[in-house]
C-alpha positions as CSV (number, residue, x, y, z in Angstrom):
1,M,-11.5,-16.2,1.4
2,M,-13.9,-15.2,4.2
3,S,-13.8,-13.1,7.0
4,V,-16.9,-12.7,8.1
5,V,-17.7,-14.2,11.2
6,H,-21.2,-13.9,12.0
7,R,-23.9,-12.3,9.8
8,L,-26.7,-10.8,10.3
9,T,-29.7,-8.2,9.6
10,A,-27.9,-5.3,11.2
11,G,-24.5,-6.5,9.4
12,W,-21.1,-8.3,10.0
13,L,-18.5,-9.5,12.8
14,V,-15.7,-9.2,10.7
15,D,-11.9,-11.2,11.7
16,H,-9.6,-8.9,9.9
17,L,-6.6,-11.1,11.3
18,S,-8.5,-14.0,9.5
19,F,-8.8,-12.4,6.4
20,I,-5.3,-11.2,5.9
21,N,-3.8,-14.5,6.9
22,Q,-6.4,-16.4,4.2
23,C,-4.6,-14.3,1.8
24,G,-1.7,-16.6,1.1
25,Y,1.4,-15.0,2.1
26,E,3.2,-18.7,1.1
27,I,6.7,-17.9,-1.0
28,C,7.1,-20.8,-3.6
29,D,10.8,-21.0,-4.6
30,S,11.7,-22.6,-7.6
31,F,12.8,-26.8,-7.5
32,A,16.1,-26.6,-5.7
33,Y,19.3,-28.4,-7.4
34,P,22.6,-28.8,-5.6
35,G,24.7,-25.8,-4.5
36,S,21.6,-23.7,-5.3
37,V,21.3,-20.3,-3.0
38,T,18.0,-20.6,-1.6
39,L,15.1,-18.4,-1.1
40,N,15.0,-19.2,2.7
41,T,18.5,-17.8,3.3
42,F,17.8,-14.9,1.5
43,I,14.6,-14.2,3.6
44,T,16.3,-14.6,6.8
45,S,19.0,-12.4,6.4
46,T,19.9,-9.8,9.0
47,G,18.0,-7.4,7.3
48,D,14.8,-9.1,8.6
49,C,15.0,-8.7,12.1
50,H,11.4,-10.2,13.0
51,A,11.7,-13.1,9.8
52,T,14.6,-15.4,11.5
53,S,14.0,-19.1,11.8
54,T,13.9,-18.6,15.6
55,L,10.3,-17.5,15.4
56,P,7.6,-20.2,17.1
57,A,5.7,-21.4,14.7
58,T,2.5,-20.2,16.5
59,S,-0.8,-19.5,15.2
60,S,-4.0,-17.8,15.9
61,S,-6.8,-20.2,17.8
62,R,-9.2,-19.1,15.6
63,D,-7.2,-19.7,12.6
64,G,-7.5,-23.3,13.0
65,P,-4.0,-25.2,12.5
66,I,-1.8,-24.1,10.3
67,P,0.4,-26.4,8.1
68,G,3.8,-25.2,8.7
69,P,5.7,-24.1,5.4
70,A,8.3,-26.2,3.5
71,I,11.9,-24.8,3.5
72,E,14.0,-25.7,0.5
73,T,15.5,-28.9,0.9
74,E,17.3,-30.5,-2.4
75,G,15.0,-31.4,-4.5
76,K,11.9,-30.4,-3.4
77,R,9.7,-27.3,-3.8
78,A,10.1,-24.8,-1.1
79,K,7.3,-22.6,0.6
80,T,7.5,-20.6,3.4
81,R,5.1,-18.9,5.2
82,Y,4.2,-15.8,6.6
83,L,1.5,-14.8,9.3
84,F,0.4,-11.0,9.8
85,R,1.3,-10.9,14.0
86,E,-1.6,-11.1,16.1
87,E,-0.7,-8.5,18.7
88,F,-1.4,-5.6,16.0
89,F,-5.1,-6.7,16.8
90,D,-4.2,-7.6,20.4
91,V,-7.1,-4.9,21.8
92,S,-8.6,-6.1,24.8
93,K,-9.1,-3.2,26.8
94,P,-11.1,0.2,25.5
95,H,-9.3,3.2,25.1
96,I,-11.6,4.5,27.7
97,A,-14.2,3.1,29.6
98,A,-17.4,3.6,29.4
99,A,-19.4,4.2,32.9
100,P,-21.1,0.6,34.0
101,E,-25.0,2.7,32.9
102,E,-23.5,3.0,29.4
103,Q,-22.0,-0.4,28.8
104,L,-23.3,-2.3,25.4
105,W,-25.3,-4.7,27.6
106,Q,-26.7,-2.4,29.6
107,G,-29.1,-1.8,26.6
108,C,-29.6,1.3,25.0
109,P,-30.9,4.2,26.9
110,E,-33.5,6.7,24.6
111,E,-31.4,10.2,24.6
112,S,-32.3,13.2,23.7
113,L,-29.2,15.5,21.9
114,T,-29.2,18.0,25.0
115,E,-28.9,14.5,27.2
116,I,-25.9,13.2,24.5
117,K,-24.2,16.9,25.2
118,A,-24.6,16.5,28.7
119,N,-23.1,12.7,28.8
120,S,-20.6,14.0,25.7
121,T,-18.9,17.1,28.6
122,R,-19.4,14.5,31.1
123,E,-16.8,12.1,29.2
124,E,-14.4,15.1,28.2
125,H,-14.1,15.8,32.0
126,R,-13.0,12.1,32.5
127,E,-11.1,11.9,29.6
128,G,-9.3,15.0,30.5
129,T,-8.9,14.3,34.3
130,K,-7.2,11.2,32.6
131,S,-5.0,12.6,29.9
132,G,-4.2,15.6,32.4
133,V,-2.3,14.1,34.9
134,G,1.1,15.5,34.0
135,D,-0.6,19.0,33.8
136,S,-1.2,21.5,36.2
137,V,-4.8,21.7,37.1
138,A,-5.1,25.0,36.3
139,G,-4.4,23.5,33.1
140,A,-6.7,20.6,33.1
141,R,-9.5,22.8,34.3
142,K,-9.0,25.0,31.4
143,K,-9.0,22.4,28.7
144,R,-12.4,21.1,30.8
145,K,-14.1,24.1,30.6
146,R,-13.3,25.2,27.3
147,K,-14.6,21.4,25.9
148,C,-18.0,22.9,27.7
149,V,-18.7,25.5,24.5
150,F,-19.7,23.5,21.7
151,N,-18.6,24.9,18.3
152,Q,-20.8,24.3,15.2
153,G,-18.6,21.6,13.6
154,E,-19.7,19.5,16.9
155,L,-22.8,20.3,17.3
156,D,-23.7,19.2,13.8
157,A,-21.2,15.9,15.0
158,L,-23.9,15.4,17.7
159,E,-26.8,16.2,15.9
160,Y,-25.5,13.1,13.7
161,H,-24.8,11.2,16.1
162,S,-28.0,11.4,17.4
163,K,-30.1,9.8,14.8
164,V,-27.2,7.0,14.4
165,R,-26.4,6.0,17.9
166,K,-29.5,3.9,18.2
167,L,-28.7,1.6,15.3
168,I,-25.2,1.4,16.2
169,W,-26.2,0.3,20.1
170,E,-28.7,-2.3,19.2
171,G,-27.0,-3.9,15.6
172,T,-23.4,-4.1,17.7
173,L,-24.9,-5.9,20.8
174,H,-27.0,-8.3,18.7
175,L,-23.5,-9.0,16.7
176,V,-21.0,-9.2,20.0
177,Q,-24.3,-11.6,21.6
178,E,-23.4,-13.7,18.3
179,G,-19.6,-13.5,18.8
180,L,-19.7,-14.3,22.3
181,K,-21.9,-17.2,22.0
182,S,-19.6,-18.4,19.4
183,G,-17.0,-17.9,21.2
184,F,-14.5,-15.7,18.5
185,L,-15.2,-12.8,21.4
186,H,-14.1,-13.5,25.1
187,R,-15.7,-11.6,27.8
188,T,-13.1,-12.8,30.3
189,T,-10.4,-11.8,28.1
190,A,-10.4,-7.9,29.2
191,E,-9.2,-9.1,32.5
192,L,-6.4,-11.3,31.1
193,G,-2.7,-9.3,31.4
194,C,-2.1,-7.6,28.1
195,R,0.6,-8.2,26.3
196,K,2.7,-5.3,25.0
197,N,2.3,-3.8,22.1
198,V,5.4,-3.1,20.2
199,V,5.1,-1.6,17.3
200,P,7.9,-1.6,15.0
201,G,9.4,2.0,14.7
202,H,10.1,4.0,11.5
203,I,9.7,0.8,9.1
204,G,10.5,0.4,5.5
205,C,11.7,3.3,3.5
206,G,9.8,6.3,3.9
207,L,7.3,5.1,0.7
208,A,5.9,8.7,0.7
209,E,9.3,10.5,0.7
210,L,10.3,8.3,-2.5
211,C,7.4,8.9,-4.1
212,E,8.1,12.7,-4.4
213,M,11.8,12.0,-5.1
214,A,10.0,9.8,-8.1
215,K,8.8,13.7,-9.6
216,Q,13.0,14.2,-10.2
217,F,13.3,11.3,-12.2
218,P,14.2,11.9,-15.7
219,A,10.9,11.8,-17.9
220,V,9.8,8.4,-19.2
221,N,8.9,7.9,-22.9
222,E,5.6,6.7,-23.2
223,S,5.7,4.7,-26.5
224,D,8.8,2.3,-25.0
225,H,7.7,2.2,-21.3
226,Q,5.6,-0.7,-20.6
227,A,2.3,-0.4,-18.8
228,V,2.4,-3.2,-16.1
229,H,5.8,-4.9,-14.6
230,V,5.1,-8.9,-13.9
231,L,6.6,-10.1,-10.9
232,D,8.8,-13.5,-11.5
233,D,11.3,-14.9,-9.4
234,E,13.4,-11.6,-9.6
235,T,12.3,-10.1,-6.4
236,S,14.7,-6.8,-6.6
237,I,12.8,-4.2,-8.5
238,P,14.9,-0.8,-9.8
239,E,12.9,1.8,-8.0
240,Q,12.3,3.7,-11.4
241,D,10.0,0.4,-12.6
242,L,8.2,0.3,-9.5
243,L,7.1,4.0,-9.3
244,S,6.4,4.2,-13.1
245,C,3.9,1.6,-14.2
246,V,1.3,-1.0,-12.7
247,T,3.3,-3.8,-10.6
248,E,1.4,-7.2,-11.0
249,N,1.8,-10.8,-9.4
250,S,0.0,-13.1,-11.0
251,S,1.1,-16.3,-9.9
252,N,-0.9,-18.5,-7.1
253,C,2.2,-17.6,-4.2
254,A,3.1,-14.5,-2.6
255,K,6.3,-12.7,-4.0
256,I,9.0,-10.4,-2.3
257,V,9.6,-6.9,-3.6
258,V,13.0,-5.3,-2.2
259,L,12.8,-1.5,-2.5
260,M,15.5,0.8,-1.4
261,G,17.1,-2.7,0.6
262,Q,13.2,-3.3,2.3
263,K,10.9,-6.1,2.1
264,Y,7.6,-6.5,1.5
265,L,5.0,-8.9,0.6
266,V,3.2,-8.9,-1.9
267,P,-0.4,-11.5,-2.1
268,P,-1.1,-13.8,-5.0
269,K,-3.6,-12.6,-7.3
270,S,-2.7,-8.7,-6.6
271,S,-1.6,-5.3,-8.3
272,F,-0.4,-2.3,-6.8
273,L,0.9,1.4,-8.0
274,L,3.6,3.2,-5.8
275,S,2.6,7.1,-6.6
276,D,1.3,10.2,-5.4
277,I,-1.4,11.9,-6.2
278,S,-0.1,14.0,-9.8
279,C,1.8,10.7,-10.9
280,L,-1.7,8.7,-11.7
281,Q,-1.1,8.1,-15.3
282,A,0.3,4.9,-15.0
283,L,-2.9,3.4,-13.0
284,L,-5.1,5.0,-16.1
285,N,-2.2,3.1,-18.6
286,Y,-3.2,-0.3,-17.1
287,K,-6.3,0.3,-19.1
288,K,-8.4,-2.0,-16.2
289,K,-12.3,-0.6,-15.5
290,Y,-13.6,-1.3,-12.3
291,D,-16.5,-2.5,-10.9
292,V,-15.8,-1.7,-7.0
293,I,-13.8,1.7,-6.1
294,V,-12.9,1.9,-2.6
295,I,-11.2,5.3,-1.4
296,D,-9.9,6.2,1.8
297,P,-8.6,9.3,1.3
298,P,-6.2,11.5,3.8
299,W,-8.6,13.8,5.1
300,E,-7.3,16.8,6.5
301,N,-7.7,17.1,10.3
302,K,-6.2,18.7,13.2
303,S,-4.4,15.3,14.7
304,V,-2.9,14.7,11.3
305,K,-1.5,18.6,11.0
306,R,-0.4,17.9,14.3
307,S,1.1,14.9,13.7
308,N,2.6,15.1,9.9
309,R,1.8,11.2,10.2
310,Y,1.1,11.8,6.1
311,S,0.1,14.7,3.7
312,H,-3.7,15.3,3.9
313,L,-5.6,16.4,0.7
314,S,-7.8,19.9,-0.2
315,S,-11.4,18.5,-1.0
316,W,-10.3,20.3,-4.4
317,Q,-7.7,17.9,-4.8
318,I,-9.8,14.8,-4.0
319,K,-12.0,16.1,-6.7
320,Q,-9.3,15.7,-9.1
321,I,-8.7,11.8,-8.8
322,P,-10.0,10.5,-12.0
323,V,-12.8,8.0,-10.6
324,P,-14.7,8.8,-13.7
325,A,-12.0,7.2,-16.0
326,L,-11.7,4.3,-14.3
327,A,-15.0,3.0,-12.9
328,A,-16.9,0.7,-15.5
329,P,-20.3,0.9,-15.7
330,N,-22.6,1.3,-12.7
331,C,-19.4,0.8,-10.7
332,L,-19.8,0.9,-6.6
333,V,-17.8,3.7,-5.0
334,V,-17.4,3.1,-1.3
335,T,-15.9,6.4,0.1
336,W,-14.4,6.1,4.1
337,V,-15.4,9.1,6.1
338,T,-14.0,10.9,9.7
339,N,-16.6,11.6,12.0
340,R,-16.6,15.7,10.5
341,Q,-19.8,16.2,8.9
342,K,-18.1,18.7,6.4
343,H,-16.3,15.4,5.2
344,L,-19.5,13.8,5.1
345,R,-21.0,16.7,3.3
346,F,-18.4,17.3,0.8
347,V,-18.7,13.9,-0.2
348,K,-22.8,13.3,-0.6
349,D,-23.1,16.8,-1.8
350,E,-20.1,17.6,-3.8
351,L,-18.0,14.6,-4.3
352,Y,-20.3,12.0,-5.7
353,P,-22.3,14.4,-8.5
354,H,-19.0,15.8,-9.3
355,W,-18.0,11.7,-10.4
356,S,-21.4,11.2,-11.7
357,V,-22.1,8.9,-8.3
358,K,-25.5,8.9,-6.9
359,T,-25.4,8.3,-3.2
360,L,-27.4,4.8,-2.0
361,A,-26.5,4.1,1.6
362,E,-24.4,5.5,4.7
363,W,-23.1,2.0,6.5
364,H,-20.9,2.6,9.9
365,W,-17.7,0.7,10.9
366,V,-17.9,-0.2,14.5
367,K,-14.3,-0.8,17.0
368,I,-14.4,-3.0,19.1
369,T,-12.3,-4.9,22.2
370,R,-11.8,-8.7,22.2
371,G,-14.4,-8.7,25.4
372,G,-17.1,-7.3,22.8
373,E,-17.2,-3.5,24.1
374,F,-16.8,-0.4,22.2
375,V,-13.0,0.5,21.7
376,L,-14.6,3.7,23.1
377,P,-17.3,5.0,24.9
378,L,-20.8,5.5,22.1
379,D,-21.2,9.0,23.6
380,S,-17.5,10.0,23.5
381,L,-17.7,13.8,21.9
382,H,-13.5,13.7,21.4
383,K,-13.6,10.7,19.0
384,K,-16.6,7.9,18.3
385,P,-16.0,4.1,18.3
386,Y,-17.5,4.2,14.7
387,E,-16.6,5.6,11.2
388,V,-18.7,6.0,8.0
389,L,-18.7,4.9,4.9
390,V,-20.6,6.4,2.1
391,L,-21.8,3.9,-0.5
392,G,-22.9,5.1,-4.7
393,R,-22.8,4.0,-7.8
394,V,-21.6,5.5,-10.9
395,Q,-24.4,6.9,-13.4
396,G,-24.5,5.8,-17.1
397,D,-26.1,4.5,-20.0
398,V,-29.3,3.0,-18.0
399,K,-29.3,-0.5,-20.5
400,E,-25.9,-1.1,-19.5
401,A,-26.7,-0.2,-16.0
402,L,-29.4,-2.5,-16.1
403,R,-27.6,-5.8,-17.5
404,K,-24.8,-5.0,-14.8
405,S,-27.2,-5.2,-11.8
406,E,-28.9,-8.4,-12.3
407,D,-28.8,-11.4,-9.8
408,V,-27.1,-8.6,-7.8
409,L,-29.3,-7.3,-4.2
410,P,-29.5,-4.0,-3.9
411,I,-27.1,-1.9,-1.7
412,P,-29.1,-1.6,1.5
413,E,-29.3,1.9,3.6
414,H,-27.3,0.6,6.3
415,K,-25.3,-2.1,7.4
416,L,-22.8,-2.2,10.4
417,I,-19.1,-3.6,10.1
418,V,-18.0,-5.0,13.1
419,S,-14.1,-5.9,14.1
420,I,-11.3,-5.6,16.4
421,P,-9.4,-2.6,15.1
422,C,-5.8,-3.2,14.0
423,S,-3.6,-0.9,16.1
424,L,-1.8,0.3,13.5
425,H,-3.1,3.8,12.2
426,S,-5.7,3.6,9.7
427,H,-5.4,-0.2,8.6
428,K,-9.2,-0.4,7.2
429,P,-11.0,-3.7,7.8
430,P,-11.3,-5.8,4.6
431,L,-14.4,-4.9,2.9
432,T,-14.5,-7.9,-0.2
433,A,-16.4,-10.3,2.1
434,V,-19.2,-7.8,2.8
435,L,-19.9,-6.6,-0.3
436,A,-19.8,-10.0,-2.1
437,E,-23.7,-10.4,-2.2
438,F,-24.0,-7.0,-3.7
439,I,-21.6,-7.3,-6.8
440,K,-21.1,-10.0,-9.2
441,P,-18.7,-12.3,-8.9
442,D,-14.9,-11.9,-10.1
443,V,-15.1,-8.0,-10.7
444,E,-12.0,-5.7,-10.9
445,C,-12.0,-4.1,-8.1
446,L,-9.4,-0.9,-7.0
447,E,-8.4,0.8,-3.6
448,L,-7.5,4.2,-3.9
449,F,-5.1,6.0,-1.1
450,A,-4.1,2.0,0.0
451,R,-1.8,1.4,2.6
452,N,-2.2,-2.3,2.2
453,L,-2.6,-5.0,-0.6
454,Q,-5.2,-7.9,-1.4
455,P,-5.4,-11.3,-3.8
456,G,-8.0,-9.9,-6.7
457,W,-7.5,-6.2,-5.7
458,T,-5.4,-3.8,-7.4
459,S,-4.2,-1.0,-5.0
460,W,-2.6,2.6,-5.5
461,G,-1.2,5.2,-3.1
462,N,2.1,6.8,-1.9
463,E,2.3,4.5,1.0
464,V,0.6,1.8,-0.8
465,L,3.1,-1.1,0.0
466,K,3.3,-0.1,4.1
467,F,1.6,-3.0,5.9
468,Q,2.9,-5.5,3.5
469,H,6.7,-4.9,5.2
470,T,8.1,-8.2,6.5
471,D,8.5,-6.7,9.9
472,Y,4.6,-6.5,10.9
473,F,4.8,-10.8,9.5
474,T,6.2,-13.9,11.8
475,L,7.8,-16.3,9.3
476,L,7.0,-19.5,10.2
477,Q,9.9,-22.3,9.0
478,N,9.7,-26.3,9.5
479,E,10.1,-29.2,6.8
480,N,8.1,-31.2,5.1
């Protein structure tokens, strides 16, 4: 299951949408008997406004033709297939257009830190003019004037940016050129009418709130409570079971779990724990040691505070995550970091040493449009079109580490993961394919603070099922 479209020395061009749709979201029901109630009837109930039989059986041209799913008929095995909705990856225009001389294909100008500061100020002026349409002119002026003075955090970010911008510009250009040559990217798509992105409203039952409520549940006696709940054809799970132990789908088909009346898809060969950071014991009780641990912490920042989208964690709380107890020897640890230098320094100087992890590399995820442009100008001060990943390995028994690292390539100091981002907040690109050459096959992988599931991975978080909600998918239907 590969999401890599092109691989060059600089890094990878990744197709996130195809990765999701190759995860195997097929529901296989048992054999039908006369008079039986089929799974299909259940799935297309009125509760699923998007999963109805009237939806067209379309698919992304990138994925090639997709065989239609089988629907349960008497004496036949049923299959129903879900595809992630394409419009969530329909990024055809940059959020803010770069000036013509700053376009990716114009070549990377050598710029000093002073010039980057000046460009950033100009960019803020353009952005302020664009966003200040409804503001008074005086208000917009005041906003822009304030932005001309750089605080220490912004100065640190500019200095970091001046060090990495050439690598990001040139590497992205080479990968985009490959994508345009192969037809994966289309320069002309930016001129086409863009479909309106209708992001479903408040989908789900409030997973984070449910995890908060779970603390009020009566305590479960460890000795007589199971460490894992294996999904069978029963799809509805009592909330207490779902929140108190790891749920596992060990089959080759996807399963649907119903939680507080909402339906969520669980891909094959995946497991998850829905809980908040104070209820991690069930993950430790699962007794697995992981060779790869990916962490996407809810970093504290102003926009998170303003939006109340999810609760943020302090540095102290993040340090309490029991990574050493979950990690196998020589475990590869990958942490997503925002562009705040304070967070990057914390991961490298405090968090990793606290977990006995040695920092090995900084990679960048670069976000582009379907036409191959940066989603934001590279030198924009407010937000960058890239995010940072810090990679490290758990330090431990030297002999064990050497044995584990045989036949595995060393982690390169810098790589780019270039992709069209999902318009859903914080839906990160998959790392399975890009990490494949640096880890042994069939290793145990864990994602912490996950909001979606992947085959072959254990996922944990207080919104771990968020992007598995059936409303984010299209249900394909036709008969064999």
